[in-house]
N, C-alpha and C positions, 0 to 999 in steps of 0.2 A: 561088238558090244550089243547085248540084247536091249531092246527098247520096249516101252509101253506107250500107248496113246492116251493123252489126257483129253477128256471131253471138253468141247468148247463151252464157255459159260460167260454170263454177263458179270462184269466186275463193277461194283459200286464206286462212283467217284466221291471220295470223302473230303477232298480239300482242293482248293485252287488258290494260287498266289502268283504275283508277278514273277518272283524269283524263288526257285526251289533249290535249296542247298542239300546235297546228299552227303552225309557224314558230319558228325559233331565233334571231331577232334579240334585242335587249336586252329587248323586251317578252316574248317567249317564254321567255327565260332567267329573268326575274324571276317570271313566272307559274308555271313549272315548279318553280323553287326554293321558292316559297311553298307550293305544293301539297304537294310532297314533305316539306317540313319540318313541315307540319301533319298528316302521317301518311298521306296518300293515295298509293297506288301511281301513279306518274306516268311517262308516256311523252312524249318530245319529238321531233317530226318536223321535220327541216330539209333543205332542198334542196341546200345546199352541204356540203362536207366539213369545215366548221368553223362555229363559232357567231359571232353578232354582227350579222349582217344588214347594215343600212345603216352601222353603226359600223365594220365590218371590210371586208365586200365592197364597200361604198359609200365607204369611207375618210372617212366623216364623223366625224373624230377629236376631237369635242368634245361633252361632256355639258352641255347648256345648261339653265338654269332651276331651279337648286337654291334660288334666292331671286330676288326682284325685281331686275332689272338696274339700275334707278334707285331712289332713295329713294321710299317707305320700303322698305328692304332689310335691316333689322337682324334679321329673323327668317328662319332657313333653313326653308323650307317643304317640302322633300323630304329625307327621311332614310331610315330603314329599310334595306332590302336595297340600295337604290341607294348609300347612304353606305357600307355594308359593302363593296360592290364597289369603290368609289373607294379605301377604306382598303386593300383587298387589292392594288389596282393600285399605290398609293403605296408599299407595302412591297416590291413587286417592281420598283420603279424605273420604273413605267409610267404615272405620272400626275403632273401639275403644274397650277398655276393657269394659266388662259388669260391670255396676256400682257396683253391689253387690260383685264382685270379683276383685275390683281394688287394693287389697292389694298386688298384684304382681308388682305394680308400673306402670308408663307410658309404653305403648307398644312400642316396637322397632322391626325392621325387624328381622325375624328369631326366635322370641319368642312369645308364646301365653299363656295367663292365662287359667284358666279352661274354661271360656266362652268369646266369642268375639261377640260384637254387630256389625251389619253391616247395610248399607243402601241398601235395595233391588234393587233400581234403578241402583246403582253403580254395584251391583253384576251382574245384567243382562248384562251390558256393558262389564265388565271385563271378565266374563265367556265367552262371545261371542268372545272377542278378543283372549283369550287364545286358544280356540278351532280352530279358523280360522288360527292363527299362526302355529298351529300343523298340519294343513291340513285336519282337520276333515270335512267331508261333512255333511251338515245338511238338514233334511227334517222337517220343522216346519209346524204347522197347520195340522198335520198328526196323525191319531189315529190308533193304532195297533188294528187289527180286529181278526186275527186268525193265526194259525200255521198249515202248511201242514206237516204231520209227516209220515215217513216210518220206521217201526221198532222202533228203539230208537233214530233216528236222525230227526231233523227238516230239511226238504228239501227247504222250502221257508216260508216266512211270508207274510200275506196279510194285507194291510193297506187301510184306507179310508181317502180321503181328497177332496178338491174342484175339483180335476181332476178325481175323481171316485175311483173305487176299483183297487188297484195295487199290484203287487207282487215284493218282494225283495229277493235276493239270497245272502247268506253268507256262510262262512266256519264255523265260530264260532259265536254264538249268546249270547249276555249278557242281562239277564233280570234285568233291572234297573227300572222296573215299580213301585216299592214299594210294590204293592199288589201281586206280583208274577203272573201277568196276562199272560205273555208269557208261563211260565211253566204250569200254570193251563190249558190254552187252548191246550197245547201240550199233556195233559194227565198225567202230573207228579203228584205224591202224595203230599199233603200238610196238614199242621195242622193249626187249628184256635181255639182260646180260647173258651172253652165252660164250663158250670158248674159254680157253685157258687164261687169256689175258683180260677177260671181262666176266669174272665170276660174280654172282650175286653176293652182296654183303651178308655177313653172318647175322643170324638172329640171336638175341640175348634175353634170358629170363631175369628180370630185375627183382630184387627183394629188399625189404626194409627191416632194419634191426635196431633195437634199443640196447643200452648198456655199454656202448663204446665211449671212450673219453672224447671230450671236445677236440676237434681236429686242430693241428698246427696250421699256421698261416700258409705254409708252403706245401701242404699235404693235398693230394688229389682226392677229394672226398665230397660226395653229394650229401650235405648235412644241413638240417634245419630243425629247430625246436626239439633238439635232443635226439632226433632220429637220423640214422644214416641209411642212405640208399646205396646198395651194392650192385655192381655188374655181376650177375650170376652166371650160370652155365650158358655157354654159347653152342649153337648148332649151325654147321655150314652145309652147303650143297642143298639148300632147301628153297623151294619156290613158294612164297607166301600167298600166291594167287591160286595155288593148287590145294584142294581140301585134304587130300591124302598126305601130301608133304607136310602141311601145316599140322595135321594131327600127329604125325610122327615126331615133329619138332617139339610140340608141347609135351608129349610123353617122355621123350628123351631128356629134355631140359628139367622137367619136374623130378624125374628119377635121379638126376645128378645133383639136385639141390641139397639133398641130405649130406652128401660128401662135401659140397661147398661150405655148408654151415659148420661141419665138423672141423674143417681146416681153419675157418675163422675163429672158432672157439679154442683152438690151440693157442692162439695169440690173445684172444679176449674171452676167457672162460665165462664171463658174465653176459655175453652177447645173447640176446633173446630175439627170436623171429617175431616181427610185428605183422608182416604180410608178405606174401609172394604175389607177384603181379597176376591178375586174372587172365591176362593174355601175354604171350611171348612177344618181345619187341621186334617188330619187322622193320628193317631199314630200307629194303629195296624190293620192288616188284616191277610193275609196268611203268613205262614212260610213253605217254600218248604222243603220237606224231602231230605236231602243230604246224602253223604257217611258217614258223622258223624254229630251228633247233640250235640251242646254245652250243657252241663248239669249244673244243679245247683251247683254240687260239683266243677265243673271247675270254676265257678264264685266265689264261696265262698273261695276256697283254693288258687286260682291263680296258680294252678299247671302248669308246662311247657307243651307245645305241640310241638312235634318234627317238625311239618309242619306249625308252626305259621307264619302268614303273616301280622298280625296287632295286636294291643293291645287296649282293651276297658277299660278305667278308670272311665267311667261314673257310677254314682250310679244307683241302681235299684229303679225307682220312686214309684213302687207300688208292693212291695214284700209282697204279701198276706195282703195288706192293709197298709203297712208301707213303708216309704222311707228309703232304706238301702244303706249306704255308704260302699265302699270297704275298707277293712282293710289292703290292700296291694296296690301296685302301679297300678295294673290292671290285667285283665285276658287275656290270649293269644287266638287269633282267629285262629283255624286251617284251612288250605287250604281246607281240606276235606269237610267243611261245606259250601263251595262255589260251590261244584259240585253236581248237582241234581242226586239222586240215579237212576232215571228212564230215563235220557236223556244223550246221548253221546257227543253232540256238543253244550252244553249250560253251561254257568257259571252264578252265582248269584252275584248281586251287591246290596249294600244298605241293607234295612231292611227285605228283604224276605229270608235271609240266613237261614240255618238249625240250629235252636237253640231252647232250651226250653224257656218258656215265660220269666222267670227272666233274662236269658242271652240276649234274644231279647230286653227287655226293656232297658237294658244298651247300647247294641251295636247299637240300632236304632238311637241314637242321632247323630247329623250331623258330629261331628269331627271323631269318630270311623267309622261312615258310610262312610266317604270319604276315610279313610285309607283302609278299606275293598275293596272299589270300585277301588282304584288305583291298588290293587293286582289283582282284577278281570280282568281289562283291560290289565295289563301287562301279565297275564297268557294267556289270549285269543290270544295276539300277539305271545307269545312263542309257543302256540299250533300250530298256523298257520305255523310258521317258522320251527318247528321241525316235523310237520306232525303227531303229537300225539293227542289223545283224552285228554280232561281235566283230566279224571281219571288216565291217564298214564303219566302225566306231570312230568318232572324233577323238583321237588319242591325245592331242594337246589339251583338249578340254578335260579329259580324264586326269592328265598329269597335274593340271591346275587345281582340280578338286582334291586330289590326293595331297598336294602340298598345303592346301588350305586346311586340311585335316591333320597336319603335322607330320605327314609321312615324308621320308627321304626317297625321292624318285630317281636320283642320279648322283654320281660322285660330284661334289661341289666344284664349280668351275675353277675356283682358285686353287684347287688341288689337282686339276687335270694335268698341269704341266709335269707332274711327277710320273704320269703314265705315258704321255705322248712323246 
């Protein structure tokens, strides 16, 4: 490959904060909100001009995994900030029960079924309000570019935006990029699915249509406020952390969208395209290597983790070709899988945590994703306040703080007998 040499230059430092969160999807939103509410000065960096990531730019308008999809599902295993967000959306007319899972009855504040449909435009507004109320500083239209590393610590990160190349300094950095971009650029090890039995999950271009009748109670439909979100063209064999692959996927999916719409209009001639997602939905890329990697046995057995900070009840959608539902309330997410093995001042949020592929496929869904990310942000603030590295954090103290904030950090002890 041919190369060119970029001249050395002085980069202006435009911002400093205790906690720097890179990525403004739901993971970054929850991490930044938790850090700021815990008293840390917090800066959130987002490449789009709005928040939400896959939930808004990707039009994946369903929060899945608040509890097990199938019995046993009597315990809601994701609460805390994720439930608060749903309650705010509900109050703003921007959330309702996923039609396929309406058997939990009408939604009410403080309770969520397995899946919650939401209006992405309402999510943009509500998410922005929550972060501003907490005092989170935002840098929108800003793309993470690189990390300056000394030893095992990130000294600064570099970003690009309309103002040029800029530097940002923090004490603790949270990688909420989804693809693990921050850690990968900083030299951390990561895993990515390879081989016939571990193929990357397919990407999907979502789109929204009007003109469809209201869904039946047993119909699998993402629907709210008269608009239906459809799973559009899918593209396989694509690595979302590779620019060439990603470009090909976007082109292929958008070319196929016309045919998708034509088939839909055969059934519903009045169907009208409202919007196609600005970005194709990426399910899987890098998984950063952490102090612990959640194993298949952890998922299948639901065994307790002493440092658990969240619970994933979501099924594994492609367990060696099959959709597998958990036979217990959910598996516990250990704090150790949020701590990169190769970096001392970074925490992981969202879907780039350290997990085997089956565990990842469950925990990547947005409800457990938000629970994990609340823990990441709270941990980052606790690290700053205590002067400790993430690897040396007082985890019982973190667990107590999360529980005080309404989060579920482990499977309730009275339910443990079902697992052991």
